[in-house]
Phi, psi and omega in degrees: 000139178250145175236147179203161174281164177305316180301313180296320180292320180294321181291332182240035188300327178295323178291317178302312180298319181291324175294323178298316179302328181270004175105357177278129174271130178246120172269128184255127181249146178227123182055042179067015179239143176300129182248326185194165172230139177249120185227171178293158176301326178300316181290320178299318179293325185279336185310311182300325182285323178293315179298317176299317183294314180300315181292327176302323181265010177071033186246125172278166177298325182290319176300321184295347177264356180281107185295324178297312178299315179296321179295321175293324177297312177301316179298321175298319176296319176296324175294321179291322177295327179278353181082017180281346181255125179255131178259136178243136171279130180252000000 
């Protein structure tokens, strides 16, 4: 991921767009805060589906950035894949 200010992004927008097409995400900052992200069309098209999926599982975008929570989720998936988790119908 590349970061740049709004001024830098404006001055090199053709470069920002070309990098996005090649898969580089550029975070654009204004007053030290994220203002926008320039991404490939594929990522832009997938974003609403990813957000909907996170919401379906009750995961907020903030939670999706929590490394401890993500590690616990991955461990849980691994347990299910190994068959270590037994489901009971109630």
